[in-house]
C-alpha positions in Angstrom: -6.7 -15.1 -5.6 -4.6 -13.0 -3.3 -1.3 -12.0 -4.2 1.4 -14.2 -2.2 3.1 -12.0 1.2 6.5 -13.8 -0.8 7.3 -16.1 -3.1 10.6 -18.6 -3.0 12.2 -21.4 -5.2 13.6 -25.0 -4.2 15.4 -26.0 -7.0 15.8 -29.8 -6.3 18.5 -32.3 -7.9 16.0 -34.5 -10.1 12.2 -33.9 -10.8 9.5 -35.0 -8.2 6.1 -35.6 -9.2 4.5 -33.5 -6.5 1.2 -35.0 -6.2 3.0 -38.6 -6.0 5.3 -37.3 -3.6 3.1 -35.2 -1.3 -0.6 -37.1 -1.7 0.4 -39.2 1.7 0.6 -36.4 3.6 -3.0 -36.1 3.2 -5.0 -37.7 5.8 -7.5 -39.0 3.6 -9.6 -37.5 0.4 -11.4 -35.0 2.5 -8.3 -33.5 4.6 -8.9 -29.8 4.5 -4.9 -29.4 5.0 -3.9 -30.3 1.6 -5.2 -30.1 -1.6 -3.3 -31.5 -4.9 -4.6 -30.0 -8.5 -4.0 -29.2 -12.4 -2.7 -25.8 -10.2 0.3 -27.8 -8.1 -0.5 -28.1 -4.5 -2.1 -25.9 -1.9 -1.5 -26.6 1.9 -2.3 -25.1 4.8 0.2 -25.5 8.2 1.0 -24.2 11.2 4.7 -22.2 11.2 6.7 -20.6 14.8 5.6 -17.2 12.7 1.8 -18.4 12.9 -0.3 -19.8 9.9 0.6 -20.4 6.8 -1.0 -21.2 3.2 1.6 -22.5 1.3 1.3 -23.3 -3.0 3.9 -25.4 -4.6 3.8 -25.3 -8.4 7.0 -27.1 -11.1 8.0 -24.8 -13.4 11.0 -24.5 -15.5 13.0 -27.5 -14.1 12.5 -25.6 -10.2 9.9 -25.2 -7.8 7.8 -22.1 -7.1 6.5 -22.2 -3.4 4.7 -19.4 -2.7 2.9 -17.9 1.0 0.4 -16.8 2.0 0.7 -15.1 5.6 4.0 -16.5 6.8 7.6 -15.6 6.3 9.5 -16.5 3.6 11.7 -18.4 5.6 9.6 -20.6 7.1 7.8 -21.8 4.2 11.3 -22.0 2.4 11.8 -24.9 4.8 8.5 -26.7 5.0 8.7 -26.4 1.0 12.1 -27.9 1.3 11.0 -30.5 3.3 7.6 -31.4 1.5 9.3 -32.3 -1.9 12.4 -34.4 0.0 10.1 -36.4 1.6 
């Protein structure tokens, strides 16, 4: 696995289940843009800064957002929007 280009934290007022929250984002079980597993949620997306891969996982009451190939501000915005969907 590659080291992330950036890492940030998304603090939410209450805990969420990432799989239940982000499962509906997938377009069927074979959607190549999202993978939900025991290590968290991986999502490929496009941002104004270009393509990005975002990894979300729960850790110590906060959600860690790691991003590959994207500016962290875009990853934070996308992560916050996904977790509050």
